[in-house]
PLY file of the C-alpha trace (Angstrom):
ply
format ascii 1.0
element vertex 327
property float x
property float y
property float z
element edge 326
property int vertex1
property int vertex2
end_header
-30.16 -38.89 -81.75
-29.26 -42.65 -82.41
-28.98 -43.24 -86.30
-28.54 -46.62 -88.23
-26.59 -45.96 -90.96
-24.67 -48.86 -93.11
-25.06 -50.70 -89.98
-23.87 -48.42 -87.23
-25.02 -47.25 -84.67
-24.66 -43.55 -84.94
-24.73 -41.21 -81.60
-24.89 -37.37 -81.64
-24.66 -34.94 -79.02
-26.26 -31.77 -80.54
-29.58 -33.80 -81.41
-29.75 -34.20 -77.54
-29.10 -30.86 -76.26
-32.01 -28.24 -77.56
-30.95 -25.82 -79.69
-31.55 -22.42 -77.45
-28.96 -23.84 -74.62
-25.66 -22.04 -75.54
-22.52 -23.83 -74.92
-20.10 -20.66 -75.51
-19.55 -20.02 -71.55
-17.91 -23.36 -71.46
-15.58 -22.97 -74.61
-14.90 -19.11 -73.64
-13.25 -20.14 -70.00
-12.05 -22.91 -71.16
-9.87 -21.13 -73.44
-8.98 -18.35 -70.90
-7.63 -21.34 -68.23
-5.54 -22.56 -71.76
-4.71 -18.69 -71.86
-3.71 -18.22 -68.05
-1.16 -21.28 -68.60
0.50 -19.87 -71.32
1.42 -16.16 -69.80
4.32 -15.32 -67.95
4.07 -13.69 -64.75
4.61 -10.38 -66.07
1.59 -10.91 -68.80
-1.11 -11.61 -66.00
0.12 -8.94 -63.51
-0.64 -6.70 -66.52
-3.88 -8.37 -67.67
-4.80 -7.94 -63.26
-3.86 -4.41 -63.45
-5.96 -3.74 -66.13
-9.05 -5.63 -64.46
-8.68 -2.90 -61.40
-7.66 0.16 -63.69
-11.06 -0.71 -65.62
-12.74 -0.67 -62.54
-15.04 3.16 -62.04
-13.58 4.83 -58.54
-11.02 2.38 -58.20
-7.59 2.63 -57.69
-5.19 0.08 -56.88
-2.53 2.36 -55.95
-3.82 4.78 -53.73
-5.09 1.12 -51.41
-1.60 -0.24 -51.25
-0.05 3.47 -50.24
-2.83 3.25 -47.54
-1.49 -0.21 -45.84
1.61 1.26 -46.22
0.90 4.15 -44.40
-1.13 2.26 -41.43
1.28 -0.48 -40.89
3.34 0.14 -38.33
7.09 0.93 -39.06
9.42 -1.74 -36.97
11.62 0.43 -33.62
14.24 -1.65 -33.65
16.08 -3.71 -36.51
16.09 -6.82 -34.65
15.31 -9.09 -31.34
18.27 -8.36 -29.78
18.18 -4.53 -29.49
15.05 -4.69 -28.56
16.45 -6.47 -26.01
18.70 -3.78 -24.80
17.98 -2.01 -21.94
20.10 1.32 -22.41
17.53 2.19 -25.31
15.24 3.20 -22.62
17.49 5.62 -22.32
16.20 7.41 -25.51
12.95 8.31 -24.07
14.41 10.68 -20.93
12.68 10.90 -17.62
9.85 8.71 -17.77
7.96 7.04 -14.96
8.03 3.82 -13.98
6.62 1.25 -11.94
8.00 -1.17 -9.37
6.90 -3.96 -7.56
7.32 -4.17 -3.27
5.70 -6.04 -0.29
2.03 -4.50 0.18
3.44 -4.72 3.62
6.26 -2.77 3.89
6.02 -0.32 0.89
7.11 2.68 2.50
9.84 1.43 3.94
11.13 -0.07 0.40
10.86 3.36 -0.91
12.97 5.08 1.78
15.13 2.46 0.66
15.44 2.25 -2.37
15.87 6.13 -2.62
18.61 6.13 -0.38
20.54 3.15 -2.43
20.42 4.92 -5.60
21.44 8.11 -3.62
24.68 6.24 -2.73
25.18 4.57 -6.10
24.59 7.14 -7.88
24.94 10.89 -6.53
25.15 12.93 -9.95
21.91 10.95 -11.23
18.10 12.80 -10.59
15.42 10.88 -9.80
12.54 10.66 -7.78
10.83 8.07 -5.47
7.05 8.55 -5.28
5.72 6.46 -2.80
1.48 7.57 -2.08
0.19 7.11 0.88
-2.32 8.75 3.53
-1.30 10.27 6.47
-3.47 8.84 8.74
-4.10 10.47 12.38
-5.10 8.42 14.96
-5.38 9.96 19.12
-3.86 7.86 21.23
-5.61 7.59 25.05
-2.19 9.31 26.98
-3.42 12.29 24.61
-0.77 12.31 21.78
-1.66 11.97 18.03
-0.09 9.17 15.73
0.10 9.32 12.55
0.94 5.78 10.45
1.08 6.04 6.58
-1.50 4.07 4.46
-0.77 3.75 1.14
-3.35 4.05 -2.00
-1.64 1.05 -3.97
0.26 -1.24 -2.26
2.34 -4.00 -3.90
3.33 -0.36 -5.43
6.34 2.42 -5.36
6.85 4.28 -8.27
9.98 5.84 -9.70
10.91 8.76 -12.12
14.50 8.72 -13.59
16.33 8.39 -16.78
16.04 4.51 -16.76
19.54 2.12 -18.25
20.56 -1.26 -17.78
22.37 0.11 -14.96
20.09 1.66 -12.75
17.62 -0.99 -13.71
19.77 -3.83 -12.38
20.31 -1.28 -9.22
16.50 -1.46 -8.83
16.37 -5.13 -9.12
18.93 -5.28 -6.19
17.60 -3.54 -4.02
15.89 -5.67 -0.54
11.96 -5.34 -0.70
11.77 -4.74 -4.43
10.50 -7.42 -7.04
10.65 -5.73 -10.64
9.51 -3.26 -12.60
6.29 -3.28 -14.49
6.41 -3.96 -18.26
5.88 -7.03 -20.44
7.53 -9.72 -22.01
9.71 -9.24 -25.08
12.21 -11.55 -27.27
11.58 -14.77 -29.24
11.94 -18.20 -28.16
15.31 -18.36 -27.68
15.13 -15.51 -25.03
12.36 -13.80 -23.25
12.74 -10.69 -20.98
11.19 -8.61 -18.74
10.99 -5.26 -20.13
10.09 -2.40 -18.04
7.17 0.06 -20.00
6.84 3.88 -19.03
3.52 5.24 -17.51
1.97 8.22 -18.79
1.97 11.69 -17.22
-2.17 11.67 -17.73
-2.01 8.66 -15.63
0.19 10.34 -12.77
-1.27 12.90 -12.67
-4.76 11.19 -11.53
-2.96 9.00 -9.37
-1.70 12.62 -7.91
-5.29 13.89 -7.78
-6.80 10.11 -5.91
-3.87 10.47 -3.36
-4.45 14.85 -2.61
-8.72 13.75 -2.69
-8.16 10.54 -0.19
-5.93 12.54 2.26
-8.48 15.29 2.88
-10.84 13.17 3.28
-8.87 11.02 6.04
-8.00 14.52 7.45
-11.47 15.45 7.05
-12.99 12.89 9.21
-10.21 13.17 12.26
-11.58 16.55 12.48
-14.82 15.61 12.48
-13.51 12.98 15.31
-11.71 15.47 17.08
-14.89 17.81 17.31
-17.17 15.07 18.61
-14.66 13.71 21.28
-14.44 17.77 22.62
-18.31 18.20 22.38
-18.52 15.01 24.45
-16.46 16.14 26.84
-17.77 19.37 27.64
-21.26 17.96 27.97
-20.38 15.80 30.65
-17.96 18.40 32.51
-21.44 21.06 32.39
-23.25 17.05 33.69
-20.31 17.14 36.96
-21.09 21.09 37.35
-24.94 20.52 37.98
-24.00 17.61 39.91
-21.35 19.17 41.95
-23.60 22.10 42.31
-26.83 19.78 43.24
-24.84 18.36 46.28
-23.37 21.65 47.71
-26.82 22.63 47.68
-27.78 19.85 49.64
-24.59 20.06 51.93
-25.89 24.30 52.61
-28.18 23.37 55.61
-28.09 26.34 58.59
-25.26 25.35 61.35
-25.84 24.93 64.25
-23.09 26.64 66.77
-22.27 23.82 69.09
-21.30 25.64 72.79
-17.61 24.88 73.65
-18.41 23.38 77.06
-20.91 20.87 75.52
-18.11 20.21 72.43
-15.47 19.89 74.53
-17.24 17.25 77.12
-18.53 15.51 73.65
-14.63 15.45 72.48
-13.70 13.69 75.50
-15.34 10.18 75.41
-15.32 10.08 71.92
-11.84 8.92 71.28
-12.95 5.56 73.27
-16.56 5.12 72.02
-15.42 5.55 68.02
-14.83 2.36 66.47
-15.49 1.12 62.66
-18.68 -0.29 61.25
-20.47 2.59 64.36
-22.82 5.16 63.45
-21.46 8.44 63.84
-22.39 12.18 63.68
-20.52 15.30 62.42
-20.56 18.49 64.22
-19.13 20.63 61.60
-17.57 21.43 58.87
-18.88 20.76 55.29
-21.25 17.35 56.06
-22.48 19.44 60.21
-24.91 17.49 61.47
-25.02 14.37 58.59
-25.06 10.52 59.86
-23.12 8.23 58.67
-21.33 5.07 59.39
-17.66 4.55 59.90
-16.24 2.92 57.67
-12.12 3.13 58.88
-11.10 5.21 62.07
-6.86 6.03 61.40
-5.79 7.62 65.11
-1.81 8.82 64.28
-2.95 10.72 61.49
-6.91 11.47 63.94
-8.87 10.93 60.43
-11.67 8.60 59.70
-13.42 7.23 56.94
-17.08 7.97 57.06
-19.38 6.44 54.30
-22.61 9.32 53.97
-25.96 7.59 52.09
-26.32 10.91 49.01
-29.01 9.91 46.21
-28.76 6.42 47.20
-25.35 5.98 46.56
-22.29 6.00 48.89
-20.14 8.33 49.38
-16.72 8.28 50.92
-15.34 10.94 52.86
-12.01 11.58 55.05
-13.08 13.84 58.22
-11.15 15.09 61.02
-12.04 12.59 64.73
-12.47 16.31 66.33
-15.28 16.21 64.19
-17.59 13.52 64.68
-19.00 11.84 67.41
-21.17 8.56 68.24
-24.23 9.04 66.93
-27.05 7.48 69.94
-29.46 5.57 68.53
-33.14 5.92 70.95
0 1
1 2
2 3
3 4
4 5
5 6
6 7
7 8
8 9
9 10
10 11
11 12
12 13
13 14
14 15
15 16
16 17
17 18
18 19
19 20
20 21
21 22
22 23
23 24
24 25
25 26
26 27
27 28
28 29
29 30
30 31
31 32
32 33
33 34
34 35
35 36
36 37
37 38
38 39
39 40
40 41
41 42
42 43
43 44
44 45
45 46
46 47
47 48
48 49
49 50
50 51
51 52
52 53
53 54
54 55
55 56
56 57
57 58
58 59
59 60
60 61
61 62
62 63
63 64
64 65
65 66
66 67
67 68
68 69
69 70
70 71
71 72
72 73
73 74
74 75
75 76
76 77
77 78
78 79
79 80
80 81
81 82
82 83
83 84
84 85
85 86
86 87
87 88
88 89
89 90
90 91
91 92
92 93
93 94
94 95
95 96
96 97
97 98
98 99
99 100
100 101
101 102
102 103
103 104
104 105
105 106
106 107
107 108
108 109
109 110
110 111
111 112
112 113
113 114
114 115
115 116
116 117
117 118
118 119
119 120
120 121
121 122
122 123
123 124
124 125
125 126
126 127
127 128
128 129
129 130
130 131
131 132
132 133
133 134
134 135
135 136
136 137
137 138
138 139
139 140
140 141
141 142
142 143
143 144
144 145
145 146
146 147
147 148
148 149
149 150
150 151
151 152
152 153
153 154
154 155
155 156
156 157
157 158
158 159
159 160
160 161
161 162
162 163
163 164
164 165
165 166
166 167
167 168
168 169
169 170
170 171
171 172
172 173
173 174
174 175
175 176
176 177
177 178
178 179
179 180
180 181
181 182
182 183
183 184
184 185
185 186
186 187
187 188
188 189
189 190
190 191
191 192
192 193
193 194
194 195
195 196
196 197
197 198
198 199
199 200
200 201
201 202
202 203
203 204
204 205
205 206
206 207
207 208
208 209
209 210
210 211
211 212
212 213
213 214
214 215
215 216
216 217
217 218
218 219
219 220
220 221
221 222
222 223
223 224
224 225
225 226
226 227
227 228
228 229
229 230
230 231
231 232
232 233
233 234
234 235
235 236
236 237
237 238
238 239
239 240
240 241
241 242
242 243
243 244
244 245
245 246
246 247
247 248
248 249
249 250
250 251
251 252
252 253
253 254
254 255
255 256
256 257
257 258
258 259
259 260
260 261
261 262
262 263
263 264
264 265
265 266
266 267
267 268
268 269
269 270
270 271
271 272
272 273
273 274
274 275
275 276
276 277
277 278
278 279
279 280
280 281
281 282
282 283
283 284
284 285
285 286
286 287
287 288
288 289
289 290
290 291
291 292
292 293
293 294
294 295
295 296
296 297
297 298
298 299
299 300
300 301
301 302
302 303
303 304
304 305
305 306
306 307
307 308
308 309
309 310
310 311
311 312
312 313
313 314
314 315
315 316
316 317
317 318
318 319
319 320
320 321
321 322
322 323
323 324
324 325
325 326
């Protein structure tokens, strides 16, 4: 509100603000800010602790202790100690995963086992390449067995690992290194091997065993199917042979010796390839066929008979054949 007193224009801020509005909070906050600027660090810390303790059901000491408990402790004192591969031997024997070729993984496992046995004869180790032994029957009747890897490109080794053994495994032919994680800082980084849990290895063993049982059962089923098919074909052949024998078993007519002698005198001259002949005796007696081949040195002839709509070639003695006279 402005008033004119003695030629001077006076202005009052309080006159413009309603009496109901209080501005004490502004003065209090300003006083607190000024007081905080005057307090030392120790006094400010005491005030903060007092405010924390004033809250009901809250203990800042317990909160700090819980945070310290949950905070993971550093395993290594410095980053150079973390890069030391000899610290891996502190855990004892562990399972480690090694990268190898996907095609020659089984051969690499054998080469690695021989190399470790030669370089470290006193060390106890196990090299495991999970694979399924797949059986296959060849045409000659033999059975070939070839390994099929369960995890192509990986083999497992159980040993007490240190830097010397680590370098020996890395230098082996066909090995691509260990599976792990990178450790270190910007100055130096290495791929530090990471062990495999025993529970994971048990699951791997179980999976390999199940796949092996599945492959064996499939091979056995295939063998049984082949045996059943061979038995069925043998029965079919036996039934066909019985039918042929029934057709062939006709009452034989006993030819007279004189007739046989006179017929056999001129048949050698008249028999020729392509002619029609008749069988006098034997299994195919009274059968008429086409003479396919004649061998006078061995006194044998090849005759073709038509049985069940198909031509069957039979080798018969020349003395049992006579040319068929067509009327």
